[in-house]
DOPA-670804 format. One record per atom (N, C-alpha, C): x, y, z. Coordinates in steps of 0.001 Angstrom, whole numbers, padded with zeros to 6 digits, always signed. Layout:
// DOPA-670804
XYZ
...
// end
This chain:
// DOPA-670804
+002605-009603-010681
+003319-009535-009344
+003473-008144-008916
+003057-007770-007678
+003182-006410-007160
+004627-006114-006846
+005075-004873-007197
+006434-004520-006931
+006665-004097-005474
+007869-004361-004994
+008175-003950-003601
+009633-003479-003578
+009916-002597-002571
+011246-002115-002432
+012135-003224-001808
+013454-003132-002085
+014340-004106-001444
+014310-004028+000066
+014146-002790+000573
+014105-002635+002043
+012939-003374+002637
+011807-003320+001980
+010607-004073+002511
+010744-005584+002342
+011379-005946+001206
+011580-007417+001044
+012438-008027+002121
+013477-007260+002552
+014314-007728+003695
+013453-007833+004947
+012578-006811+005117
+011804-006763+006294
+010764-007897+006401
+010247-008355+005274
+009283-009434+005331
+009887-010712+005819
+011216-010865+005673
+011843-012092+006138
+012572-011877+007501
+012465-010675+008072
+013294-010380+009210
+012699-010652+010577
+011392-010965+010609
+010757-011114+011883
+011185-012363+012622
+011458-012179+013938
+011681-013291+014796
+011175-012958+016182
+011035-013905+017080
+010570-013603+018421
+011773-013155+019240
+011870-011853+019565
+013048-011371+020305
+012823-011443+021789
+013937-011276+022475
+013838-011098+023928
+013440-009662+024204
+012250-009449+024682
+011796-008044+024880
+011073-007991+026211
+010912-006779+026696
+010224-006648+027984
+008716-006747+027753
+007999-006768+028826
+006532-007134+028749
+005773-006114+027941
+006238-004842+027894
+005475-003881+027084
+005449-004250+025633
+006612-004762+025179
+006650-005194+023767
+005703-006331+023495
+005708-007289+024407
+004883-008448+024249
+003373-008057+024296
+003072-007062+025101
+001705-006593+025171
+001229-006019+023849
+002085-005170+023231
+001754-004547+021937
+001615-005660+020917
+002551-006598+020895
+002499-007702+019884
+001206-008547+020069
+000907-008809+021342
-000293-009656+021582
-001546-009027+021143
-001702-007710+021427
-002953-006973+021008
-003017-006960+019490
-001913-006700+018800
-001949-006645+017334
-002266-007992+016721
-001590-009058+017207
-001882-010392+016631
-003256-010827+016902
-003772-010542+018130
-005153-010916+018451
-006137-010189+017512
-005839-008913+017208
-006681-008137+016323
-006687-008766+014949
-005560-009234+014449
-005501-009821+013156
-006265-011112+013129
-006155-011920+014220
-006824-013229+014218
-008335-013027+014309
-008753-012087+015161
-010220-011832+015275
-010788-011354+013941
-010025-010448+013246
-010557-009957+011949
-010648-011109+010992
-009629-011974+010976
-009676-013119+010061
-010802-014142+010321
-011295-014096+011588
-012294-015070+012017
-013730-014566+011765
-013906-013343+011318
-015256-012779+011093
-015898-013511+009974
-017045-014120+010186
-017708-014895+009071
-018356-013959+008085
-018411-014341+006831
-019016-013478+005796
-020456-013187+006077
-021168-014137+006725
-022633-014027+006997
-022941-013072+008113
-021930-012606+008818
-022201-011756+010005
-022611-010340+009650
-022513-009898+008361
-022785-008563+007987
-023729-008598+006795
-024310-007384+006562
-025171-007202+005347
-024324-007419+004105
-024881-008090+003152
-024125-008307+001916
-023970-007071+001117
-023064-007115+000158
-022654-005943-000641
-023792-005384-001503
-023943-004074-001442
-024850-003324-002321
-024138-002094-002822
-024144-001838-004123
-023425-000717-004677
-024341+000006-005638
-024293+001329-005627
-025096+002107-006520
-024239+003190-007171
-024285+003254-008477
-023532+004275-009215
-024331+005602-009087
-023704+006629-008558
-024399+007878-008331
-024790+008538-009625
-024117+008326-010670
-024424+008976-011986
-025597+008300-012640
-025589+006961-012715
-026604+006255-013476
-027783+005781-012594
-027559+005783-011269
-028553+005292-010272
-028789+003732-010472
-027861+003059-011145
-027957+001618-011292
-027394+000918-010069
-028088-000075-009543
-027636-000824-008392
-026959-002116-008736
-025990-002528-007952
-025237-003745-008179
-025098-004514-006838
-024918-005799-007007
-024593-006622-005783
-023140-007108-005864
-022409-006584-006798
-021016-006922-006881
-020195-005643-007121
-019280-005359-006254
-018409-004188-006434
-017491-004370-007644
-017016-005580-007900
-016184-005854-009067
-016926-005479-010338
-018199-005879-010402
-019013-005537-011607
-019276-004057-011686
-019531-003406-010582
-019845-001939-010594
-018568-001182-011032
-017428-001586-010623
-016166-000933-011059
-015977-001114-012541
-016222-002330-013044
-016013-002652-014428
-016922-001844-015329
-018131-001622-014955
-019134-000908-015747
-019164+000577-015576
-018374+001105-014582
-018383+002543-014301
-017577+003262-015369
-017862+004509-015563
-017031+005423-016388
-016086+006155-015492
-014973+006609-016113
-013996+007478-015377
-014731+008678-014816
-014461+008954-013542
-015119+010060-012871
-016367+009713-012101
-016889+008490-012193
-018046+008099-011483
-017798+007974-009966
-018873+007989-009240
-018856+007775-007773
-019700+006561-007481
-019180+005639-006740
-019866+004348-006346
-020175+004434-004900
-021452+004288-004534
-021897+004356-003114
-022069+002894-002643
-021373+002555-001518
-021265+001162-001114
-021896+000992+000243
-022756-000047+000416
-023313-000469+001677
-022875-001894+001923
-022810-002263+003248
-022528-003668+003618
-021076-004075+003411
-020878-005401+003303
-019527-005986+003157
-019370-006496+001746
-018386-005995+001034
-018097-006434-000337
-016842-007312-000279
-016999-008555-000753
-015882-009488-000775
-015303-009582-002154
-013978-009895-002185
-013314-010093-003485
-013765-011381-004145
-013488-011497-005420
-013792-012661-006201
-012547-013053-006983
-012498-014322-007514
-011347-014759-008143
-010452-015612-007263
-009198-015828-007729
-008266-016643-006958
-006978-015886-006672
-006277-016189-005593
-004959-015604-005368
-004019-015916-006563
-003048-015045-006902
-002686-013840-006165
-003379-012593-006714
-004587-012667-007191
-005285-011513-007735
-005720-010567-006553
-005826-009216-006842
-006402-008354-005828
-007910-008575-005725
-008482-008124-004618
-009952-008255-004485
-010679-007276-005419
-010160-006000-005523
-010810-004994-006311
-009691-004185-007021
-009634-004354-008328
-008648-003556-009130
-009340-002378-009787
-008694-001180-009647
-009316+000013-010164
-008359+000552-011228
-008861+000613-012446
-008008+001120-013583
-008536+002363-014200
-009424+003100-013550
-009983+004380-014035
-010203+005263-012804
-010319+006591-013082
-010538+007540-011956
-011916+007323-011428
-011981+006983-010127
-013242+006697-009429
-013256+007172-007983
-014428+007352-007454
-014597+007541-006019
-015414+006416-005468
-014920+005733-004389
-015659+004740-003705
-016053+005252-002352
-017328+005460-002159
-017823+006146-000933
-018649+005134-000113
-018182+004876+001143
-018921+003965+001972
-020069+004657+002714
-021193+003988+002793
-022329+004495+003498
-022625+003617+004689
-022519+004169+005858
-022713+003387+007087
-024123+003654+007665
-024860+002588+007975
-026178+002729+008542
-026220+001770+009757
-027240+001993+010663
-027372+001082+011786
-027617-000374+011331
-028258-000575+010228
-028568-001969+009803
-027403-002603+009013
-026766-001835+008167
-025726-002398+007390
-024294-002300+007992
-024158-001390+009046
-022897-001196+009663
-021903-000439+008688
-020658-000378+009007
-019683+000327+008150
-019521-000395+006824
-019436+000373+005713
-019150-000229+004470
-017777-000810+004484
-017636-002075+004015
-016381-002787+004220
-015909-003456+002894
-014633-003325+002571
-014066-004023+001478
-013137-005082+002032
-013395-006333+001742
-012783-007480+002391
-012092-008382+001378
-010842-008655+001538
-010075-009486+000562
-010376-010914+000719
-011124-011348+001769
-011490-012786+001882
-012622-013067+000930
-012519-014119+000164
-013592-014509-000753
-014614-015378-000046
-015839-015464-000605
-016799-016363+000001
-016333-017773+000113
-015458-018165-000792
-014890-019584-000749
-013800-019779+000212
-013396-018731+000950
-012412-018850+001984
-010976-018486+001601
-010736-018091+000295
-009421-017656-000119
-009228-016202+000327
-007922-015872+000535
-007542-014510+000904
-006734-013920-000270
-007293-012881-000900
-006673-012362-002050
-005543-011426-001693
-004702-011111-002687
-003386-010464-002422
-003513-009097-001769
-004257-008217-002436
-004538-006896-001864
-006019-006647-001903
-006493-005771-001015
-007926-005466-001013
-008176-004571-002278
-007462-003438-002366
-007616-002524-003467
-006275-002330-004179
-006297-002581-005490
-005115-002298-006315
-005466-001150-007255
-004766-000031-007140
-004956+001160-008003
-003847+001095-009056
-004322+001080-010319
-003376+000983-011433
-002566+002195-011616
-001531+002160-012462
-000621+003266-012683
-001377+004465-013234
-001053+005641-012711
-001532+006887-013215
-003036+007187-012921
-003686+006326-012188
-005123+006485-011884
-005323+007282-010589
-006404+008101-010535
-006774+008866-009369
-007998+008234-008702
-007896+007902-007437
-008985+007183-006762
-009158+007810-005390
-010422+008073-004976
-010758+008457-003639
-011511+007352-002919
-011068+006980-001770
-011654+005961-000926
-012148+006651+000363
-013443+006714+000557
-013998+007514+001634
-015011+006662+002460
-014862+006745+003762
-015820+006135+004682
-015846+004566+004532
-014704+003948+004407
-014613+002523+004205
-013743+001811+005277
-014055+000592+005516
-013138-000303+006214
-012509-001207+005157
-011174-001252+005172
-010421-001975+004148
-009617-003008+004897
-009932-004302+004688
-009358-005275+005587
-008951-006580+004930
-008056-007355+005619
-007690-008755+005344
-007115-008975+004017
-006331-008027+003500
-005486-008318+002345
-004329-009277+002716
-004073-010264+001875
-002899-011137+002190
-001598-010340+002078
-001583-009324+001268
-000397-008483+001191
-000778-007110+001729
-001418-006276+000960
-001728-004913+001353
-003201-004679+001439
-003547-003669+002238
-004938-003137+002198
-005147-002380+000900
-004258-001416+000637
-004325-000618-000557
-002926-000655-001204
-002875-001003-002457
-001583-000979-003219
-001732-000092-004384
-000989+001058-004352
-001057+002056-005455
+000193+001930-006283
-000035+001558-007592
+001072+001416-008520
+001682+002782-008869
+002781+002722-009598
+003616+003915-009874
+002784+005066-010440
+002865+006214-009813
+002183+007402-010351
+000708+007497-010020
+000142+006565-009261
-001246+006675-008864
-001478+007802-007864
-002656+008410-007875
-003040+009392-006862
-004177+008814-006061
-003956+008650-004717
-005002+007980-003900
-005243+008900-002690
-006568+009134-002462
-007033+009793-001283
-007801+008808-000388
-007350+008691+000877
-008011+007820+001795
-008563+008698+002903
-009863+008805+002993
-010558+009800+003847
-011541+009086+004738
-011467+009385+006022
-012476+008867+006965
-012654+007376+006869
-011508+006689+006797
-011552+005200+006579
-010625+004505+007581
-010808+003194+007630
-009971+002342+008520
-009334+001271+007651
-007975+001189+007676
-007251+000168+006926
-006655-000708+007998
-007100-001922+008091
-006729-002743+009230
-006632-004244+008918
-005872-004929+009725
-005800-006395+009694
-005434-006901+008336
-004448-006220+007673
-003854-006715+006409
-002524-007361+006739
-002247-008525+006168
-001169-009350+006678
+000194-008734+006581
+000490-007995+005502
+001808-007452+005346
+001864-005941+005403
+000810-005259+005064
+000877-003807+005151
-000488-003151+004930
-000589-001954+005423
-001816-001194+005262
-001915-000508+003936
-001051+000466+003636
-001016+001215+002432
+000354+001196+001810
+000476+000831+000553
+001736+000763-000181
+001600+001665-001367
+002491+002708-001486
+002411+003646-002596
+003748+003684-003280
+003776+003368-004571
+004987+003345-005371
+004997+004670-006170
+005553+005706-005520
+005554+007012-006192
+004131+007603-006162
+003818+008547-006999
+002511+009180-007027
+002280+010006-005790
+000967+010276-005524
+000580+011177-004397
-000408+010357-003588
-000159+010239-002234
-001068+009592-001375
-001489+010550-000229
-002801+010732-000072
-003306+011524+001031
-004089+010694+001981
-003745+010687+003271
-004527+009938+004334
-005010+010988+005258
-006372+011090+005352
-006973+012138+006198
-008068+011561+007059
-008054+011897+008329
-009116+011517+009263
-009371+009979+009196
-008222+009259+009187
-008323+007793+009002
-007482+007108+010065
-007710+005791+010122
-006983+004923+011081
-006279+003804+010321
-005017+003671+010525
-004203+002598+009887
-003769+001724+011074
-004430+000575+011313
-004259-000130+012538
-004081-001631+012309
-003265-002275+013154
-003117-003702+013252
-002778-004349+011917
-001853-003756+011149
-001284-004347+009941
+000101-004896+010229
+000571-005778+009380
+001895-006341+009493
+002882-005627+008638
+004111-005639+009024
+005333-005094+008349
+005345-003588+008223
+004292-002917+007811
+004247-001513+007815
+002735-001064+007887
+002599+000205+008333
+001237+000751+008250
+001094+001487+006940
+002034+002425+006593
+002070+003092+005327
+003458+003079+004838
+003618+002705+003529
+004977+002726+002873
+004882+003552+001645
+005718+004561+001552
+005865+005315+000310
+007316+005139-000142
+007511+004355-001174
+008810+003772-001474
+009180+003859-002931
+010390+003379-003191
+011013+003262-004444
+011542+004641-004954
+012324+004597-006053
+012975+005766-006504
+012094+006635-007443
+010852+006780-007035
+009943+007498-007903
+009413+008772-007220
+010020+009138-006099
+009805+010400-005450
+008358+010702-005218
+007696+009800-004470
+006327+010006-004214
+006043+011073-003160
+004794+011453-002982
+004404+012420-002041
+003396+011774-001058
+003628+011828+000209
+002778+011275+001215
+002343+012328+002197
+001011+012490+002358
+000432+013421+003310
-000452+012665+004268
-000220+012848+005530
-001000+012241+006599
-001574+013372+007473
-002918+013462+007563
-003533+014536+008336
-004635+013964+009239
-004524+014379+010493
-005530+013998+011518
-005846+012526+011541
-004770+011745+011520
-004976+010248+011422
-004190+009579+012528
-004494+008295+012725
-003869+007493+013775
-003271+006221+013108
-002007+005948+013460
-001371+004642+013105
-001025+003930+014376
-001656+002821+014580
-001471+002117+015852
-001522+000595+015708
-000799-000101+016487
-000845-001553+016577
-000281-002214+015305
+000511-001533+014469
+001159-002176+013358
+002419-002866+013785
+002797-003972+013179
+003879-004772+013659
+004887-005098+012620
+006120-005389+013117
+007247-005974+012395
+008134-004962+011639
+007721-004199+010678
+008618-003314+009954
+008689-001935+010482
+007779-001028+010066
+007649+000298+010599
+006276+000811+010272
+005644+001528+011202
+004260+002037+010915
+004308+003003+009718
+005367+003857+009578
+005533+004700+008401
+006939+004404+007847
+007006+004037+006644
+008253+003750+005973
+008276+004583+004683
+009253+005436+004557
+009347+006296+003369
+010756+006194+002755
+010823+005942+001451
+012092+005956+000726
+011963+006910-000429
+012862+007793-000628
+012871+008739-001717
+011514+009495-001833
+011017+009922-000725
+009661+010498-000712
+009683+011870-000050
+008578+012603-000327
+008346+013840+000374
+007094+013549+001331
+007323+013738+002622
+006339+013353+003648
+005957+014531+004469
+004643+014743+004655
+004166+015767+005579
+003090+015120+006418
+003361+015120+007755
+002354+014617+008740
+001916+015723+009604
+000573+015906+009755
+000024+017018+010548
-001056+016469+011487
-001004+016917+012741
-002056+016640+013741
-002414+015105+013792
-001400+014280+013782
-001625+012869+013771
-000900+012184+014925
-001211+010899+015074
-000626+010136+016172
-000077+008815+015660
+001186+008473+016056
+001786+007168+015750
+002073+006605+017091
+001349+005584+017480
+001395+005095+018871
+001227+003599+018951
+001936+003060+019914
+001786+001613+020260
+001978+000638+019107
+003039+000954+018344
+003478+000030+017267
+004775-000558+017672
+005114-001671+016992
+006493-002184+017153
+007011-002706+015812
+008355-002527+015638
+008885-002984+014350
+010386-003203+014467
+010978-003518+013262
+012437-003720+013239
+013202-002646+012464
+012478-001876+011573
+013157-000733+010995
+013092+000479+011905
+011955+000648+012528
+011759+001681+013597
+010476+001316+014219
+010371+001682+015499
+009148+001484+016231
+008028+002374+015695
+008410+003614+015239
+007401+004560+014774
+007532+004908+013306
+008690+005477+012879
+008807+005993+011513
+010223+005748+011068
+010407+005372+009769
+011698+005141+009198
+011759+005842+007870
+012812+006736+007704
+012958+007574+006532
+014316+007325+005878
+014314+007120+004566
+015531+006897+003808
+015564+007788+002580
+016505+008696+002521
+016684+009619+001403
+015329+010317+001139
+014692+010806+002184
+013416+011492+002096
+013470+012892+002696
+012459+013689+002435
+012260+015017+003041
+011001+015002+003797
+011072+015351+005076
+009939+015119+005983
+009672+016316+006906
+008382+016696+007007
+007946+017660+007961
+006813+017099+008823
+007013+017107+010156
+006016+016594+011062
+005613+017752+011950
+004277+018033+011960
+003742+019203+012681
+002554+018815+013566
+002616+019198+014850
+001500+019018+015738
+001118+017536+015925
+002121+016685+015948
+001836+015247+016021
+002537+014614+017219
+002114+013378+017581
+002687+012637+018668
+003181+011279+018201
+004407+010937+018623
+005000+009632+018369
+005287+009011+019717
+004443+008112+020194
+004539+007634+021557
+004324+006132+021667
+005014+005607+022691
+004866+004122+023083
+005130+003216+021941
+006118+003497+021131
+006506+002570+020058
+007800+001873+020459
+008021+000705+019896
+009188-000132+020275
+009832-000636+019036
+011168-000511+018965
+011995-001039+017860
+012763-002269+018401
+012789-003301+017658
+013439-004518+018030
+014507-004900+017021
+015499-005661+017475
+016470-006193+016593
+015850-007355+015745
+016249-007392+014476
+015900-008525+013612
+017199-009023+012973
+017112-010093+012209
+018282-010664+011565
+019006-009641+010654
+018242-008761+009974
+018867-007758+009109
+018732-006351+009647
+018342-006174+010856
+018165-004835+011407
+018779-004814+012809
+019160-003574+013265
+019911-003487+014517
+019129-002913+015645
+017834-002644+015491
+017006-002202+016633
+017235-000754+017035
+017657+000089+016085
+017882+001505+016379
+016624+002326+016036
+016385+003362+016861
+015289+004294+016568
+013900+003820+017078
+013657+003981+018373
+012399+003577+018920
+011238+004384+018405
+011385+005682+018316
+010353+006528+017790
+010517+006852+016332
+011812+007050+015896
+012086+007466+014555
+013484+007081+014141
+013656+006536+012921
+014932+006249+012353
+015155+007049+011122
+016231+007823+011050
+016437+008714+009947
+017739+008349+009285
+017733+008103+007974
+018883+007691+007278
+018994+008566+006019
+020032+009449+005945
+020258+010297+004840
+018988+011078+004412
+018304+011625+005418
+017053+012353+005115
+017094+013714+005889
+016246+014602+005385
+016071+015944+006054
+014696+015917+006741
+014722+016003+008125
+013477+015928+008890
+013336+017174+009747
+012101+017700+009808
+011784+018850+010648
+010647+018421+011557
+010795+018717+012851
+009799+018393+013845
+009291+019677+014445
+007976+020030+014236
+007388+021268+014681
+006227+021014+015666
+006348+021526+016881
+005251+021425+017822
+004836+019950+017997
+005749+019036+018028
+005460+017608+018106
+006248+016984+019233
+005835+015782+019614
+006483+015079+020738
+006835+013674+020440
+007965+013236+020879
+008390+011832+020886
+008567+011470+022334
+007703+010621+022839
+007699+010276+024259
+007505+008711+024431
+008208+008221+025430
+008021+006819+025879
+008177+005826+024743
+009130+006058+023909
+009478+005068+022871
+010778+004309+023290
+010903+003053+022852
+012030+002220+023253
+012732+001686+022028
+014069+001597+022157
+014857+000968+021088
+015727-000097+021807
+015836-001256+021164
+016638-002289+021769
+018121-001955+021699
+018521-001091+020772
+019924-000634+020785
+019953+000918+020918
+020434+001635+019875
+020634+003078+020047
+019380+003894+019659
+019264+005094+020287
+018223+005997+019857
+016799+005653+020247
+016568+005713+021568
+015208+005446+022059
+014134+006341+021402
+014455+007626+021337
+013548+008548+020677
+013829+008609+019203
+015120+008994+018869
+015513+009164+017444
+016868+008585+017197
+017060+007797+016154
+018360+007463+015669
+018539+008101+014316
+019618+008819+014083
+019850+009455+012820
+021277+009230+012386
+021430+008869+011062
+022805+008716+010567
+022921+009364+009215
+024167+009740+008840
+024419+010440+007648
+024924+009564+006538
+025236+010207+005448
+025778+009537+004284
+027234+009103+004541
+027562+007808+004492
+028957+007432+004783
+029931+008008+003818
+029533+008463+002674
+030449+009136+001709
+030404+010631+001801
+029605+011178+002691
+029634+012621+002932
+028983+013426+001812
+028141+012788+000991
+027525+013536-000128
+026156+014045+000239
+025322+013203+000784
+023971+013544+001094
+023825+014064+002521
+023076+015177+002727
+022864+015650+004075
+021866+014824+004839
+022035+014796+006135
+021083+014076+006992
+020920+014919+008252
+019740+015413+008531
+019589+016310+009685
+018187+016213+010249
+018142+016550+011545
+016873+016679+012251
+016859+018086+012861
+015853+018896+012561
+015704+020255+013117
+014469+020254+013999
+014598+020679+015231
+013502+020814+016163
+013003+022249+016174
+011684+022426+016136
+011120+023736+016053
+009872+023846+016917
+009583+025087+017347
+008356+025269+018184
+008488+024571+019492
+007435+023939+019947
+007409+023292+021289
+007723+021817+021238
+008481+021389+020266
+008784+019977+020133
+009633+019417+021352
+009266+018203+021793
+009943+017639+022887
+010343+016152+022563
+011448+015691+023172
+011871+014358+023053
+012104+013916+024509
+011155+013156+025120
+011217+012871+026575
+010821+011429+026903
+011473+010939+027992
+011078+009686+028618
+011187+008500+027611
+012119+008595+026695
+012436+007470+025814
+013624+006598+026338
+013811+005403+025895
+014836+004556+026434
+015552+003786+025311
+016856+003675+025420
+017630+002834+024504
+018333+001752+025289
+018833+000712+024561
+019532-000384+025219
+018621-001347+025964
+017325-001435+025499
+016411-002284+026188
+016681-003810+025958
+017648-004115+025066
+018072-005532+024913
+019020-005963+025994
+019431-005023+026838
+020223-005405+027991
+021660-005079+027946
+022157-004584+026765
+023632-004335+026707
+023937-002835+026796
+022944-001994+027170
+023267-000647+027591
+023671+000324+026513
+022974+000322+025356
+023324+001280+024286
+022963+002685+024766
+023668+003683+024188
+023485+005090+024558
+022502+005740+023578
+022236+007045+023909
+021265+007794+023054
+019833+007475+023390
+019489+007559+024647
+018094+007308+025036
+017127+008275+024388
+017519+009543+024253
+016692+010508+023585
+017013+010561+022119
+018285+010922+021776
+018761+011041+020425
+020140+010411+020268
+020321+009624+019251
+021648+009084+018878
+021988+009523+017464
+023162+010233+017362
+023485+010908+016091
+024757+010241+015601
+024671+009662+014393
+025722+008847+013817
+026169+009348+012458
+027380+008976+012111
+027861+009128+010724
+027770+010459+010077
+028045+011542+010785
+028084+012886+010135
+026717+013569+010108
+025690+012968+010693
+024380+013658+010704
+024417+014752+011735
+023420+015618+011740
+023318+016721+012732
+021933+016827+013303
+021814+017222+014545
+020563+017568+015184
+020706+018989+015659
+019695+019855+015311
+019844+021275+015641
+018457+021873+016012
+018491+023080+016529
+017311+023780+016923
+017075+024940+016004
+015838+025135+015621
+015453+026310+014757
+015634+027604+015582
+016265+028621+015002
+016532+029896+015644
+015473+030915+015463
+014463+030588+014630
+013372+031569+014385
+013679+032595+013343
+014866+032647+012801
+015283+033719+011889
+015788+033160+010526
+016315+031941+010508
+016949+031513+009299
+016575+030105+008805
+016023+029289+009700
+015672+027938+009341
+014274+027875+008685
+014160+027106+007605
+012878+027052+006863
+012415+025627+006744
+011145+025437+006594
+010499+024153+006322
+010983+023675+004940
+011594+022496+004817
+012173+022072+003519
+011100+021768+002487
+009821+021625+002923
+008736+021317+001938
+007972+022585+001620
+007599+023422+002582
+006838+024630+002289
+007636+025855+002071
+008899+025853+002556
+009750+027018+002429
+009472+028055+003457
+008461+027851+004363
+008144+028823+005385
+009125+028848+006520
+009301+029982+007205
+010200+030125+008326
+009735+029282+009465
+010655+028545+010082
+010337+027722+011238
+010350+028552+012503
+009400+028256+013447
+009401+028934+014704
+010586+028500+015594
+011055+029423+016414
+012170+029134+017280
+011865+027928+018178
+012824+027110+018441
+012634+025932+019313
+012517+026358+020783
+011465+026004+021485
+011282+026292+022907
+011034+024987+023721
+011240+023850+023037
+010967+022594+023772
+012160+022048+024507
+012197+020729+024788
+013286+020146+025563
+013565+018739+025042
+014812+018316+025287
+015205+016876+025236
+015620+016504+026650
+014777+015706+027312
+015066+015485+028771
+014407+014176+029194
+014917+013711+030378
+014342+012578+031135
+014356+011275+030293
+015357+011181+029429
+015494+009885+028653
+016507+008981+029368
+016504+007700+029037
+017355+006679+029675
+018142+005933+028614
+019429+005734+028816
+020309+006169+029948
+020785+007613+029846
+020569+008258+028734
+021053+009671+028537
+020124+010349+027547
+020306+011696+027398
+019472+012403+026470
+020004+012453+025060
+021243+012632+024897
+021868+012758+023597
+023201+012024+023552
+023499+011398+022383
+024795+010717+022234
+025332+010993+020831
+026574+011486+020761
+027216+011693+019453
+028056+010452+019120
+027641+009768+018048
+028320+008544+017674
+029003+008753+016301
+029518+009927+016089
+030104+010299+014835
+029351+011422+014184
+028209+011798+014745
+027438+012937+014278
+027554+014091+015263
+026718+015150+015060
+026863+016308+015866
+025486+016759+016412
+025443+017070+017742
+024273+017629+018398
+024533+019117+018600
+023779+019992+017903
+024009+021418+017978
+022947+022126+018800
+022561+021499+019899
+021606+022132+020841
+021873+021583+022236
+021147+022119+023215
+021360+021737+024574
+020423+020620+024945
+020966+019488+025476
+020171+018369+025897
+020067+018384+027389
+018963+017924+027916
+018761+017824+029374
+018012+019030+029902
// end
């Protein structure tokens, strides 16, 4: 049985059809249609699986067999569509040694694809399961149709996802239980509950570079608990969830640089309150550098950002804006009862401040932050709201 955080377990049961405006329904419709279309792709529509071990030059028609016979450190070159074998709740492809899986795309074979659907019509639990302590690189692949996750990395695994698409997985795209996860030049799209989750009390490291997270539904496109997160030159757009429309952080340290968080929507669920359309911060340290949160919606507080502190006053919770970062044209209270904090809602002793260019540092790299020259403006019904926390900058 794959492990999950309590926060995610609540989220899996939290979805309901809310009263939302047409923009929300449009995002949901696109995502659901994408999932249904992906599930309807017949196995015969693509070139069958072909795998070659780069070290031995031995060819296989089964990726499961190629993985089993490979040595640690081997590189497997994959053409066509490789389907899982076995019965649920097994993963389609379990990797228990250090390997590289490299997809080869050609006009005749199309993109190399790992598919959790079996030829017999079963849908296996995860597409790729990376065992504890193993280092795996997944490059140039489409990873789709896991009943649970596209990629599930057990505690302490190191996973690199490069130039790949993780999509149409029923509950989540990438789940990392501690360890180190790098997502570079990739797309995490149309997954349920979360796009990427770095969770549990194992202090994992998550790096997202030049990637897109879009069309993910229900939980949060990025969900981090007890993690170190750095996102660079990436886009989180057109998602909707119940933890946050865009990103949800709990007891984590986060730096976001040169990225956009736009057109995301957070909804109320039975166990969630619909706060944080673009970002929800809970007892975490977050720095936003040269980045933008625009046109995000929350059904209650914090259309752009909702941040709250430790109710016991022990753990710090802060958002620091640096460089040209902006929070604009976001909206809160879209459920109709007029919640405040359209741009930023600050609760429970948390703080929002601006980098002065002389003393504030990046909590991950330790480098000096550039002075904030951006704006918090044009949000509905207001730009900033103090709900027990403190805003230490000028809004509007």
